[in-house]
Short mmCIF file of the C-alpha atoms (twelve columns), coordinates in Angstrom:
data_MODEL
# 
_entry.id   MODEL 
# 
loop_
_atom_site.group_PDB 
_atom_site.id 
_atom_site.type_symbol 
_atom_site.label_atom_id 
_atom_site.label_alt_id 
_atom_site.label_comp_id 
_atom_site.label_asym_id 
_atom_site.label_seq_id 
_atom_site.Cartn_x 
_atom_site.Cartn_y 
_atom_site.Cartn_z 
_atom_site.pdbx_PDB_model_num 
ATOM 1   C CA . VAL A 1   -0.055  0.005  0.182  1 
ATOM 2   C CA . PRO A 2   1.434   3.398  -0.976 1 
ATOM 3   C CA . PRO A 3   2.306   5.645  2.024  1 
ATOM 4   C CA . ALA A 4   -0.228  8.364  0.989  1 
ATOM 5   C CA . GLU A 5   -3.039  5.827  0.807  1 
ATOM 6   C CA . GLN A 6   -2.136  4.316  4.102  1 
ATOM 7   C CA . THR A 7   -2.104  7.740  5.758  1 
ATOM 8   C CA . SER A 8   -5.460  8.302  4.239  1 
ATOM 9   C CA . ARG A 9   -6.781  4.864  5.524  1 
ATOM 10  C CA . GLN A 10  -5.312  5.753  8.975  1 
ATOM 11  C CA . PHE A 11  -6.963  9.059  8.944  1 
ATOM 12  C CA . TYR A 12  -10.462 7.817  8.037  1 
ATOM 13  C CA . ARG A 13  -10.193 4.829  10.644 1 
ATOM 14  C CA . GLN A 14  -9.485  7.370  13.201 1 
ATOM 15  C CA . LEU A 15  -12.413 9.668  12.115 1 
ATOM 16  C CA . HIS A 16  -14.708 6.702  12.174 1 
ATOM 17  C CA . HIS A 17  -13.716 5.756  15.748 1 
ATOM 18  C CA . SER A 18  -14.143 9.388  16.841 1 
ATOM 19  C CA . ALA A 19  -17.435 9.767  15.215 1 
ATOM 20  C CA . CYS A 20  -18.671 6.404  16.996 1 
ATOM 21  C CA . ARG A 21  -17.536 7.763  20.277 1 
ATOM 22  C CA . ASP A 22  -19.477 11.034 19.674 1 
ATOM 23  C CA . ILE A 23  -22.578 9.262  18.794 1 
ATOM 24  C CA . HIS A 24  -22.361 7.053  21.723 1 
ATOM 25  C CA . SER A 25  -21.907 9.983  24.004 1 
ATOM 26  C CA . LEU A 26  -24.707 11.988 22.422 1 
ATOM 27  C CA . GLU A 27  -27.121 8.928  22.733 1 
ATOM 28  C CA . ALA A 28  -26.117 8.372  26.390 1 
ATOM 29  C CA . ASN A 29  -26.603 11.881 27.341 1 
ATOM 30  C CA . TRP A 30  -30.088 12.020 25.588 1 
ATOM 31  C CA . ARG A 31  -31.136 8.870  27.503 1 
ATOM 32  C CA . ARG A 32  -29.943 10.302 30.794 1 
ATOM 33  C CA . GLY A 33  -31.582 13.732 30.132 1 
ATOM 34  C CA . HIS A 34  -28.348 15.571 30.121 1 
ATOM 35  C CA . TYR A 35  -29.214 18.084 27.580 1 
ATOM 36  C CA . THR A 36  -30.614 21.630 27.176 1 
ATOM 37  C CA . LEU A 37  -33.184 22.416 24.569 1 
ATOM 38  C CA . THR A 38  -32.897 25.870 23.126 1 
ATOM 39  C CA . ARG A 39  -35.698 27.193 20.641 1 
ATOM 40  C CA . VAL A 40  -34.186 29.270 17.887 1 
ATOM 41  C CA . GLU A 41  -36.541 31.320 15.620 1 
ATOM 42  C CA . THR A 42  -35.381 30.687 11.992 1 
ATOM 43  C CA . GLY A 43  -38.180 32.295 10.045 1 
ATOM 44  C CA . SER A 44  -38.826 29.031 8.013  1 
ATOM 45  C CA . ARG A 45  -38.847 25.290 8.595  1 
ATOM 46  C CA . VAL A 46  -35.420 23.630 8.807  1 
ATOM 47  C CA . TRP A 47  -35.174 20.546 6.662  1 
ATOM 48  C CA . CYS A 48  -31.619 19.611 7.399  1 
ATOM 49  C CA . LEU A 49  -28.723 20.743 9.401  1 
ATOM 50  C CA . GLN A 50  -25.095 19.973 10.265 1 
ATOM 51  C CA . TYR A 51  -22.829 21.435 12.821 1 
ATOM 52  C CA . ASP A 52  -19.289 21.755 14.043 1 
ATOM 53  C CA . ILE A 53  -17.517 23.210 17.125 1 
ATOM 54  C CA . CYS A 54  -18.196 26.787 15.834 1 
ATOM 55  C CA . GLU A 55  -21.046 26.835 13.490 1 
ATOM 56  C CA . ILE A 56  -24.424 25.204 12.676 1 
ATOM 57  C CA . VAL A 57  -25.583 25.300 8.959  1 
ATOM 58  C CA . THR A 58  -29.292 24.863 8.289  1 
ATOM 59  C CA . GLY A 59  -31.119 24.050 4.974  1 
ATOM 60  C CA . HIS A 60  -34.579 25.608 4.884  1 
ATOM 61  C CA . ASP A 61  -37.933 25.073 3.053  1 
ATOM 62  C CA . ASN A 62  -37.787 28.623 1.604  1 
ATOM 63  C CA . SER A 63  -34.740 27.765 -0.592 1 
ATOM 64  C CA . THR A 64  -32.101 29.328 1.765  1 
ATOM 65  C CA . ILE A 65  -29.181 28.145 3.707  1 
ATOM 66  C CA . LYS A 66  -28.400 29.871 6.988  1 
ATOM 67  C CA . VAL A 67  -24.944 29.601 8.840  1 
ATOM 68  C CA . TRP A 68  -25.252 30.292 12.552 1 
ATOM 69  C CA . ASP A 69  -22.827 31.029 15.296 1 
ATOM 70  C CA . ARG A 70  -23.085 27.959 17.330 1 
ATOM 71  C CA . SER A 71  -22.370 29.760 20.738 1 
ATOM 72  C CA . THR A 72  -24.577 32.688 20.450 1 
ATOM 73  C CA . LEU A 73  -27.308 30.911 18.109 1 
ATOM 74  C CA . GLN A 74  -27.252 34.096 16.033 1 
ATOM 75  C CA . PRO A 75  -27.269 33.973 12.212 1 
ATOM 76  C CA . LEU A 76  -24.011 34.788 10.392 1 
ATOM 77  C CA . LYS A 77  -25.060 34.487 6.848  1 
ATOM 78  C CA . VAL A 78  -28.066 33.624 4.671  1 
ATOM 79  C CA . LEU A 79  -27.229 32.069 1.327  1 
ATOM 80  C CA . GLU A 80  -29.766 32.107 -1.578 1 
ATOM 81  C CA . GLY A 81  -29.893 30.454 -4.869 1 
ATOM 82  C CA . HIS A 82  -31.741 27.065 -4.723 1 
ATOM 83  C CA . LYS A 83  -35.068 26.848 -6.737 1 
ATOM 84  C CA . SER A 84  -36.816 24.909 -3.949 1 
ATOM 85  C CA . GLY A 85  -36.353 23.850 -0.427 1 
ATOM 86  C CA . VAL A 86  -32.884 22.827 0.700  1 
ATOM 87  C CA . CYS A 87  -33.177 18.936 1.824  1 
ATOM 88  C CA . CYS A 88  -29.643 17.987 2.411  1 
ATOM 89  C CA . LEU A 89  -26.266 19.644 2.992  1 
ATOM 90  C CA . GLN A 90  -22.658 18.914 3.958  1 
ATOM 91  C CA . PHE A 91  -20.032 21.497 4.816  1 
ATOM 92  C CA . ASN A 92  -16.527 22.115 6.043  1 
ATOM 93  C CA . LYS A 93  -14.575 25.248 6.719  1 
ATOM 94  C CA . GLU A 94  -14.220 25.951 2.894  1 
ATOM 95  C CA . VAL A 95  -17.284 24.771 1.107  1 
ATOM 96  C CA . ILE A 96  -20.983 24.042 1.558  1 
ATOM 97  C CA . ILE A 97  -22.529 21.379 -0.660 1 
ATOM 98  C CA . SER A 98  -26.221 21.183 -0.894 1 
ATOM 99  C CA . GLU A 99  -29.177 19.755 -2.729 1 
ATOM 100 C CA . ASP A 100 -32.704 21.085 -3.175 1 
ATOM 101 C CA . LYS A 101 -35.869 19.031 -3.346 1 
ATOM 102 C CA . LYS A 102 -36.377 19.650 -7.032 1 
ATOM 103 C CA . LYS A 103 -33.198 17.864 -8.045 1 
ATOM 104 C CA . LEU A 104 -33.863 14.756 -5.982 1 
# 
């Protein structure tokens, strides 16, 4: 196996284990009632979301994507351009990939 491919495999293996730990921790906290619910007024229905340590990105039925500050729950950006509701998205620090309902 070439070194670059081996490094990539190690990275994804570690990422998978980290994600599994996070999911287990979230599920355990949910079952024990160790969570806080906060209502955020978004102005439209949220169809999908993803988050990281700093931001929450939401896809809405009004064809927009909103980027939120995770600590303050205030909107940072509103992105427009879809023809219908945004039903799935994925993001990292450089790019947001999204799909609207008409394309599915």
